C-alpha positions as CSV (number, residue, x, y, z in Angstrom):
1,M,0.0,0.0,0.0
2,S,1.4,3.4,-1.0
3,G,1.5,6.4,1.4
4,T,-1.6,7.9,-0.3
5,D,-3.8,4.8,-0.1
6,I,-6.1,4.1,2.9
7,D,-7.5,0.6,3.8
8,V,-10.9,0.6,5.4
9,E,-12.2,-2.6,7.0
10,T,-15.8,-3.3,6.1
11,S,-18.3,-6.2,6.7
12,T,-17.5,-7.5,3.2
13,G,-13.8,-7.2,3.3
14,V,-11.2,-4.5,2.7
15,R,-11.8,-1.7,0.4
16,M,-9.1,0.7,-0.7
17,F,-9.5,4.4,-1.3
18,S,-6.8,6.1,-3.3
19,F,-5.9,9.8,-2.9
20,G,-3.5,10.1,-5.8
21,D,-1.5,13.2,-6.8
22,A,-3.4,15.8,-8.8
23,E,-2.5,16.1,-12.4
24,S,-2.1,19.8,-13.4
25,V,-3.0,21.2,-16.8
26,L,0.5,22.5,-16.9
27,N,3.5,21.6,-14.7
28,R,4.8,24.7,-12.9
29,R,8.4,23.6,-13.5
30,D,7.8,23.6,-17.3
31,L,6.4,27.1,-17.5
32,L,9.6,29.0,-16.5
33,N,12.2,26.5,-17.5
34,N,13.6,28.7,-20.2
35,V,15.4,32.0,-19.4
36,E,16.5,33.0,-22.9
37,C,15.5,32.6,-26.6
38,R,17.5,29.7,-27.8
39,F,18.6,29.8,-31.5
40,E,17.8,26.5,-33.2
41,G,19.8,27.1,-36.4
42,R,17.1,28.9,-38.4
43,W,14.8,30.5,-35.8
44,F,14.6,31.4,-32.1
45,E,12.6,29.5,-29.6
46,P,10.3,31.7,-27.3
47,P,11.4,32.1,-23.7
48,V,8.2,30.5,-22.6
49,P,6.8,27.7,-24.9
50,F,3.7,29.0,-26.7
51,K,2.1,25.5,-26.5
52,L,2.3,25.6,-22.7
53,L,0.8,29.1,-22.6
54,G,-2.1,27.8,-24.8
55,R,-2.7,24.9,-22.4
56,A,-2.5,27.2,-19.4
57,L,-5.4,29.3,-20.8
58,H,-7.8,26.6,-19.5
59,V,-6.1,26.2,-16.1
60,Q,-8.7,28.3,-14.2
61,P,-12.0,29.9,-15.2
62,H,-11.2,33.5,-14.2
63,H,-8.0,33.5,-16.1
64,E,-9.6,32.3,-19.3
65,S,-12.7,34.5,-18.8
66,A,-10.6,37.6,-18.3
67,I,-8.7,37.0,-21.5
68,R,-11.8,36.3,-23.5
69,V,-13.8,39.3,-22.3
70,K,-10.9,41.5,-23.5
71,R,-11.0,39.7,-26.9
72,N,-14.8,40.0,-27.1
73,L,-14.7,43.8,-26.5
74,L,-11.9,44.2,-29.1
75,V,-13.8,42.2,-31.7
76,K,-17.1,44.0,-30.9
77,H,-15.6,47.4,-31.7
78,F,-13.4,46.3,-34.6
79,K,-14.4,47.5,-38.0
80,P,-13.6,45.0,-40.8
81,S,-11.6,46.3,-43.7
82,R,-10.7,45.1,-47.2
83,L,-7.4,43.8,-45.7
84,L,-8.5,42.2,-42.5
85,S,-11.7,40.3,-41.6
86,R,-13.4,40.2,-38.2
87,T,-12.6,36.5,-37.9
88,A,-8.9,37.0,-38.6
89,F,-8.7,39.9,-36.2
90,G,-10.3,37.9,-33.5
91,K,-7.7,35.1,-33.8
92,F,-4.9,37.8,-34.0
93,A,-6.2,39.5,-30.8
94,L,-6.5,36.2,-28.9
95,D,-3.0,35.2,-29.8
96,Y,-1.7,38.5,-28.5
97,L,-3.6,38.3,-25.2
98,V,-2.6,34.6,-24.5
99,M,0.9,34.4,-26.0
100,G,2.0,38.0,-25.8
101,N,2.8,37.6,-29.6
102,A,0.6,37.8,-32.6
103,F,1.4,37.5,-36.3
104,L,-0.2,38.6,-39.6
105,E,1.0,37.6,-43.1
106,E,0.7,40.2,-45.9
107,V,-0.6,38.2,-48.9
108,P,0.3,40.0,-52.1
109,N,-1.8,40.3,-55.3
110,I,-0.5,39.8,-58.8
111,A,1.0,43.3,-58.7
112,G,2.9,42.6,-55.5
113,R,0.8,44.9,-53.3
114,T,-0.9,43.6,-50.2
115,M,-4.2,42.0,-51.1
116,R,-5.2,40.8,-47.6
117,L,-3.8,40.0,-44.1
118,D,-4.0,36.4,-43.0
119,H,-3.6,35.3,-39.4
120,S,-0.6,33.2,-38.7
121,L,-1.0,30.9,-35.6
122,A,1.4,32.2,-33.0
123,V,1.9,28.8,-31.4
124,R,3.7,27.6,-34.6
125,T,5.2,30.8,-35.8
126,R,8.9,31.5,-35.2
127,V,11.2,34.5,-35.7
128,G,14.7,34.1,-37.2
129,K,17.6,36.4,-37.8
130,A,17.7,39.2,-40.3
131,G,13.9,39.4,-40.6
132,R,13.4,35.7,-41.4
133,A,10.2,34.0,-40.1
134,F,9.0,30.4,-40.2
135,F,5.7,28.5,-39.7
136,L,6.1,25.0,-38.2
137,P,3.3,22.6,-39.3
138,D,2.2,19.7,-37.0
139,H,4.4,17.1,-38.6
140,A,7.5,19.3,-38.3
141,W,7.4,18.9,-34.5
142,G,8.2,15.2,-35.0
143,G,11.0,15.8,-37.4
144,F,9.1,15.1,-40.6
145,G,8.5,17.6,-43.4
146,Q,9.9,21.1,-43.8
147,P,8.8,24.3,-42.0
148,H,7.5,27.0,-44.3
149,E,9.6,30.2,-44.5
150,Y,7.7,33.4,-45.1
151,E,8.7,35.7,-47.8
152,A,11.0,38.3,-46.4
153,G,9.2,41.4,-45.0
154,R,5.8,39.8,-45.3
155,L,5.2,38.8,-41.7
156,I,3.9,41.4,-39.2
157,H,4.9,40.6,-35.6
158,L,3.1,42.4,-32.7
159,A,4.7,41.6,-29.4
160,E,4.1,42.6,-25.7
161,P,7.5,43.9,-24.7
162,D,9.7,41.8,-22.4
163,V,12.5,43.4,-20.3
164,A,14.9,40.5,-20.8
165,Q,14.9,40.1,-24.6
166,E,13.6,41.7,-27.8
167,V,12.9,38.7,-30.0
168,Y,9.5,37.7,-28.6
169,G,7.0,39.2,-26.3
170,L,5.6,37.8,-23.1
171,P,2.1,38.0,-21.7
172,E,1.6,40.3,-18.8
173,Y,-0.3,37.8,-16.6
174,L,2.7,35.5,-15.9
175,S,3.0,36.7,-12.4
176,A,-0.4,35.3,-11.5
177,M,0.2,31.8,-12.9
178,Q,1.4,30.3,-9.6
179,S,-2.0,31.4,-8.1
180,A,-3.8,29.9,-11.0
181,F,-2.0,26.6,-10.6
182,L,-2.8,26.6,-6.8
183,N,-6.5,27.3,-7.6
184,E,-6.5,24.4,-10.0
185,A,-4.7,22.1,-7.6
186,A,-7.3,22.9,-4.9
187,T,-10.1,22.1,-7.3
188,L,-8.5,18.9,-8.4
189,F,-8.0,17.8,-4.8
190,R,-11.6,18.4,-4.0
191,R,-12.8,16.6,-7.1
192,R,-10.6,13.5,-6.3
193,Y,-11.9,13.6,-2.7
194,Y,-15.5,13.5,-3.9
195,I,-14.8,10.8,-6.6
196,N,-13.3,8.6,-3.9
197,G,-16.6,8.8,-2.0
198,A,-15.1,9.8,1.3
199,H,-17.4,12.8,1.4
200,A,-20.6,10.7,1.7
201,G,-19.9,8.5,4.7
202,F,-20.1,8.6,8.5
203,V,-19.6,6.3,11.4
204,F,-22.9,5.6,13.3
205,Y,-21.5,4.6,16.7
206,L,-24.1,2.9,18.9
207,S,-23.1,1.8,22.4
208,E,-26.4,2.3,24.2
209,A,-27.1,-0.6,26.5
210,S,-30.8,0.0,26.7
211,M,-31.2,-0.9,23.0
212,D,-31.5,-4.5,22.1
213,Q,-30.7,-6.2,18.7
214,K,-34.2,-5.6,17.4
215,D,-33.7,-1.8,17.9
216,V,-30.3,-2.0,16.2
217,D,-31.8,-3.7,13.2
218,M,-34.5,-1.1,12.9
219,V,-32.0,1.7,13.0
220,R,-29.9,-0.1,10.3
221,E,-33.0,-0.5,8.1
222,A,-34.0,3.2,8.6
223,L,-30.5,4.3,7.4
224,R,-30.7,2.0,4.4
225,E,-34.0,3.4,3.3
226,A,-32.6,7.0,3.6
227,K,-30.6,6.5,0.4
228,G,-31.7,7.6,-3.0
229,V,-35.1,9.4,-3.3
230,G,-35.6,9.3,0.5
231,N,-32.3,10.8,1.5
232,F,-31.8,13.6,4.0
233,K,-34.6,12.2,6.2
234,N,-34.3,12.6,10.0
235,L,-33.9,9.6,12.2
236,F,-35.6,9.5,15.7
237,I,-34.2,7.3,18.4
238,N,-35.9,6.9,21.8
239,A,-33.7,5.4,24.5
240,P,-35.1,6.2,28.0
241,G,-32.4,6.1,30.6
242,G,-29.7,6.0,28.0
243,K,-26.3,7.7,28.3
244,K,-25.4,11.0,26.6
245,D,-22.8,9.4,24.3
246,G,-24.7,6.2,23.7
247,V,-25.4,7.2,20.1
248,Q,-22.8,9.2,18.1
249,I,-22.5,10.3,14.5
250,I,-18.9,10.7,13.4
251,P,-18.5,12.2,9.9
252,I,-15.6,10.7,7.9
253,S,-15.5,13.8,5.8
254,E,-14.8,16.2,8.6
255,V,-11.3,16.8,7.3
256,A,-12.9,18.5,4.2
257,A,-13.8,21.5,6.3
258,K,-10.2,22.0,7.4
259,D,-8.4,22.3,4.0
260,E,-9.1,26.0,3.5
261,F,-10.7,25.3,0.1
262,L,-12.8,28.5,0.0
263,G,-9.9,30.6,1.2
264,I,-7.6,29.3,-1.4
265,K,-10.1,29.7,-4.2
266,G,-10.9,33.3,-3.1
267,T,-7.4,34.5,-2.6
268,T,-6.0,33.0,-5.9
269,R,-9.0,34.4,-7.8
270,D,-8.2,37.9,-6.5
271,D,-4.6,37.4,-7.6
272,I,-5.7,36.4,-11.1
273,L,-8.1,39.3,-11.4
274,A,-5.4,41.7,-10.2
275,A,-3.0,40.5,-12.9
276,H,-5.6,40.9,-15.6
277,R,-7.1,44.1,-14.1
278,V,-10.6,43.1,-15.0
279,P,-13.5,44.2,-12.6
280,P,-15.0,41.1,-11.0
281,Q,-18.6,42.1,-11.8
282,I,-17.8,41.9,-15.5
283,L,-16.7,38.3,-15.1
284,G,-19.9,37.4,-13.2
285,V,-18.2,37.0,-9.9
286,V,-20.8,36.8,-7.1
287,P,-20.1,39.3,-4.3
288,Q,-19.6,38.0,-0.8
289,N,-21.0,41.0,1.0
290,N,-24.3,42.9,0.9
291,G,-22.7,46.0,-0.6
292,G,-21.8,44.2,-3.8
293,F,-19.2,45.5,-6.3
294,G,-20.9,48.7,-7.3
295,D,-22.2,50.0,-10.6
296,V,-21.3,47.5,-13.3
297,G,-21.7,50.2,-16.0
298,K,-19.2,52.6,-14.4
299,A,-16.8,49.7,-13.9
300,N,-17.1,48.7,-17.5
301,D,-16.5,52.4,-18.6
302,I,-13.3,52.6,-16.6
303,F,-12.1,49.2,-17.6
304,F,-12.6,50.0,-21.3
305,A,-10.8,53.3,-21.0
306,N,-7.9,51.9,-19.0
307,E,-7.4,48.5,-20.6
308,I,-9.2,48.1,-23.9
309,E,-8.3,51.4,-25.5
310,P,-4.6,50.9,-24.8
311,L,-4.9,47.5,-26.5
312,Q,-6.6,49.1,-29.4
313,M,-3.7,51.6,-29.8
314,R,-1.3,48.6,-29.9
315,F,-3.2,47.0,-32.7
316,L,-3.2,50.2,-34.7
317,E,0.5,49.7,-35.1
318,V,-0.4,47.3,-37.9
319,N,-1.6,50.2,-39.9
320,D,1.9,51.8,-39.8
321,R,3.3,48.6,-41.3
322,V,0.9,48.2,-44.2
323,G,0.5,51.8,-45.0
324,E,-3.3,52.0,-44.7
325,E,-6.1,51.5,-42.2
326,A,-6.3,47.8,-42.0
327,I,-7.5,48.0,-38.3
328,T,-10.0,50.6,-37.1
329,F,-12.4,50.6,-34.2
330,E,-15.9,51.8,-33.5
331,P,-16.0,54.5,-30.7
332,Y,-17.0,53.2,-27.3
333,R,-20.4,54.3,-25.9
334,P,-20.5,54.6,-22.1
335,M,-23.0,52.2,-20.6
336,G,-24.6,55.1,-18.7
337,N,-26.1,56.5,-21.9
338,A,-29.7,55.8,-22.9
339,V,-28.6,54.1,-26.1
340,P,-27.5,50.5,-25.4
341,A,-23.7,50.1,-25.6
342,S,-24.2,47.2,-28.1
343,S,-25.8,49.5,-30.7
344,P,-23.5,50.1,-33.7
345,A,-22.2,53.6,-34.3
C-alpha cells in the first residue's frame, strides 16, 4: 500500500480508497524552465513555450474569462476592412492576449501589393535572424517535413515587450500563474476527494445498553432506506435512561472543512483578477457582501478606457506597417447612456 492509499475494513472485506496526486493542466516547472530565446539554427525558440501558454489558458475559469472578455470587447468594436476580416482579427487578438505575440501575413496580389492580411497561428510561428520567419506545421514537430519560410518582409509581428529580450513578447499575466495553478490544484484535490466517495460516509456509533438487537436492526433499516429518493430524512431514536454518548454520528469527511478550500479559491481568484485588471462584476463573480461590487456600468466604462483602449492603440501599429487603415475601431459608448452600448455607431 502506498502512502496515499487508505485501507478501510468493512463487513464484506477490505476496500481501498486512493488519494493520488493531482495532475495539473501545466506543470509549474515547465512554465519558466527557459530563461532565454535559444537559437535553433534557423529560428529562435520563445522564452516560454507557446504551447504551454495555450494549455494554461484553460487552467482556471477566471484566467480564461478575463482574456476572452478583452478579446470580445476588441472584436465587438473592430471595423472589418478590405485587408482584415473580423474572424482573422479575433484570432490575432486572442494570440496577442494569450501568448504576448501575434502574427499577420501580408498576402500579395499579382502586382505585388498587399491583397489581404492572413492570421498566422502564434503557437507555430517562429522568428529568425535578419527578418526571417517560419511556420512549423504539426508534422514538423516530430522531425518530418519542412517548415514554411515566409517571404522576407511579409510577416507582421506584434509583441508585448519583455524586459529580458527583444525577439518575442511575453504575456503580462505570468506573475499570476502560480496562483492559477494553486487554484486548479485545490479544485482537483476536491474533485478527487468526492470521486473517492469519502465525502458521503459517516460512522454511526451505537453503544447504548438500553437498545437490544431488534432496535439496532430497525436503525440499520432506517438508514438503508434513507438513500436515493428518500435521502436527508431525519432519524428519531428513543432510549429512555440512556447515556449521553450512547449514540454518536462521526463524519468521515470532517477533514474536508479544514483544508481552507474556499480561502484558497478566493485568494487565488483575487490574484488572477489583479493581474488581468478586470473588474469582478464583468466576469460574473458573485459578491460575498451585501454591498456588492458597485455599478457595473461605471466599472465597464473605466475598464474600457484603462485597458481596452490601450490595447486598441497597440493593434493600430499594424496600420503603420501596411501603410493604410487595416484596423480601425468603433467608438465606445458609455453604458450610462440611454442608447445601449451594443448598438452600432
